[in-house]
C-alpha positions in Angstrom: 85.0 67.1 120.3 82.1 69.6 120.0 78.3 68.6 120.8 76.8 66.2 118.4 80.1 65.8 116.4 80.5 62.8 114.1 83.6 61.0 114.5 86.3 61.8 112.2 86.9 58.1 111.4 83.5 58.0 109.9 83.5 61.3 107.8 87.3 62.5 107.4 86.1 65.7 105.8 83.6 66.9 108.6 84.9 69.3 111.3 81.8 69.8 113.4 78.7 68.5 112.1 75.7 68.8 114.5 73.4 65.8 115.1 70.4 65.5 117.5 68.0 62.7 118.6 64.4 63.6 118.4 62.3 61.8 121.2 59.9 62.3 123.8 60.3 63.9 127.4 59.4 60.6 129.1 61.2 57.0 129.5 61.5 55.6 126.1 63.2 52.2 125.4 64.2 52.9 121.7 65.8 56.3 122.6 67.7 54.8 125.7 69.1 52.0 123.4 69.7 54.4 120.6 71.6 56.9 122.6 73.7 54.1 124.0 74.7 52.7 120.8 75.7 56.1 119.4 77.8 56.8 122.4 79.5 53.5 121.7 80.2 54.3 118.3 81.8 57.8 119.3 78.8 60.2 118.9 77.9 63.1 121.0 74.2 63.7 120.1 72.0 66.5 121.6 68.7 65.2 122.7 65.6 67.2 121.8 62.5 66.1 123.8 58.8 67.1 122.8 56.0 66.7 125.1 54.4 63.3 125.4 50.8 63.5 124.7 48.5 60.9 126.1 46.3 59.2 123.6 43.9 56.2 123.7 46.0 53.3 124.2 46.0 50.4 121.6 46.4 47.1 123.2 47.3 44.5 120.7 46.7 41.0 120.9 50.3 40.1 120.5 52.7 42.7 121.6 56.2 42.8 120.1 57.9 45.9 120.7 60.4 45.8 123.8 59.8 48.1 126.7 60.7 48.2 130.5 62.9 51.1 130.7 62.2 53.6 133.5 64.9 56.1 132.9 63.8 59.4 131.6 65.6 61.1 128.7 66.6 64.0 130.7 68.4 61.6 133.3 70.0 59.8 130.3 71.3 63.0 129.0 72.7 63.8 132.5 74.3 60.5 132.8 76.4 61.0 129.6 76.7 64.7 129.9 74.7 65.4 126.7 72.7 68.7 126.0 69.1 68.1 126.7 66.4 70.4 125.7 62.7 70.3 125.9 61.1 71.8 122.8 57.6 73.0 122.1 58.0 73.2 118.3 60.5 72.2 115.8 62.0 75.5 114.9 65.3 74.6 116.5 65.8 71.6 114.2 67.3 74.0 111.8 70.4 74.4 113.9 71.3 70.5 113.2 72.8 69.0 110.2 71.1 65.7 111.0 68.2 64.6 113.1 67.7 61.0 114.2 64.2 59.9 115.3 64.2 58.1 118.5 60.4 58.7 119.1 58.1 61.0 117.3 54.6 61.4 115.8 53.9 62.7 112.4 56.0 65.7 111.5 54.6 68.7 109.6 55.5 68.8 105.9 57.7 71.9 106.1 59.7 70.5 108.9 60.7 67.3 106.9 61.1 69.6 103.6 63.5 72.0 105.5 65.6 69.4 107.6 67.4 66.4 107.2 65.6 63.9 109.4 66.4 60.2 109.5 64.0 57.4 110.5 64.4 53.7 111.0 61.4 51.9 109.8 60.8 48.4 111.2 59.9 47.1 107.8 61.4 46.4 104.4 60.6 49.4 102.4 58.6 49.8 100.0 56.9 46.5 100.6 55.7 47.0 104.1 54.9 50.5 105.0 52.7 52.0 107.9 52.0 50.3 111.3 52.5 46.8 112.6 55.2 46.2 110.0 56.4 43.1 111.3 53.0 41.5 111.7 51.9 42.6 108.1 55.1 41.2 106.7 54.4 37.8 108.2 50.8 37.8 107.2 51.2 38.9 103.7 54.4 37.0 103.0 56.5 39.9 102.5 60.3 40.5 103.4 60.9 40.9 107.0 63.5 43.8 107.3 64.5 47.3 108.5 65.0 50.3 106.5 66.7 53.8 107.2 65.5 56.6 105.1 65.5 60.4 104.9 61.9 61.3 105.9 59.6 63.3 103.5 56.0 64.1 103.4 54.8 60.5 102.5 54.4 57.9 105.1 57.6 55.7 105.1 59.1 57.2 102.0 61.8 59.5 100.8 65.5 58.8 100.2 66.7 55.3 100.9 69.8 55.2 103.1 70.1 51.2 104.1 67.8 48.3 103.8 68.5 44.9 105.3 66.5 41.8 106.0 66.3 40.2 109.3 68.1 36.8 109.3 65.8 34.0 110.0 65.9 30.3 110.7 63.4 27.5 111.2 63.8 27.6 114.9 62.7 31.3 115.2 59.6 32.3 117.1 57.6 35.5 116.7 59.4 37.2 119.6 62.9 35.9 118.6 62.3 37.6 115.1 60.9 40.7 116.7 63.9 41.1 118.9 66.5 40.4 116.1 64.4 43.0 114.0 64.5 45.6 117.0 68.3 45.3 117.4 68.8 45.7 113.8 66.8 48.8 113.8 68.9 50.5 116.5 72.2 49.3 114.8 71.1 50.8 111.5 69.8 54.1 112.8 73.0 54.5 114.9 75.2 54.3 111.8 72.6 56.1 109.2 74.6 59.3 109.0 77.7 57.4 108.0 75.5 55.5 105.4 73.8 58.5 104.0 76.5 59.7 101.8 76.9 56.5 100.1 73.3 56.1 98.9 70.9 58.4 96.9 68.0 56.1 95.7 64.5 57.2 96.2 62.1 54.7 97.8 59.4 53.9 94.9 56.3 53.2 97.0 53.6 53.7 94.3 52.6 50.0 94.5 52.5 49.6 98.2 50.0 51.4 100.4 50.5 52.0 104.2 49.2 49.5 106.6 46.9 50.5 109.5 46.9 48.7 112.9 46.3 44.9 112.4 42.8 43.9 113.6 42.9 41.4 116.3 41.2 38.8 114.2 44.2 38.8 112.0 46.8 38.7 114.8 45.1 35.6 115.9 46.2 33.9 112.7 49.9 35.2 113.0 51.6 32.2 114.7 50.1 29.9 111.9 51.2 32.1 109.3 54.7 32.3 110.8 55.1 28.7 110.5 54.2 28.6 106.8 56.5 31.8 106.4 59.5 29.9 107.9 58.8 26.6 106.1 58.9 28.6 102.7 61.7 31.0 103.6 
């Protein structure tokens, strides 16, 4: 099986389709879980790591994304005997048929235009675009879900691949919902290439503007808003 090969039982007509996971050259929980899920599904992706740039850390009042993984992406690649390359720019992306985003900042327009880059957004598009999607979905009473899509030059837009709601029940907490959403995000991203050829709908987002980080004064209202959300669910 060639590097990055998509299993034949998913795409019978493919012989050697190359996929890569774009991420950071540091420990990264989402990349760790995504690679493990891809391996489980029979993929052999290559890992492309960009330099981690230290920025001013945002400290939310309520943290909800899982962390706690200390394994670097390079060590992860050695563990599974995957090709690992640290890249300084995105010129090598043209060598791959599909690039899955494990972790990345905003990509230049020419990069997303000339490559098939797939993202999993922790929000139900187009209703909840931008940052802190789960929190804004609860706060604004929007659907809580996950969307996989082919990236374009607009924020959380492009070609829709798959969109699903997070299953909820009245006993859920903020953190149980966050974990269910995260697990769905990893699952959907790991199967996105298989789903890509079954969908061609464009995400129509003209009525929904991207959210910014949720201010702490609004975060303080989230638990009360969640209770109302679940009552009306």
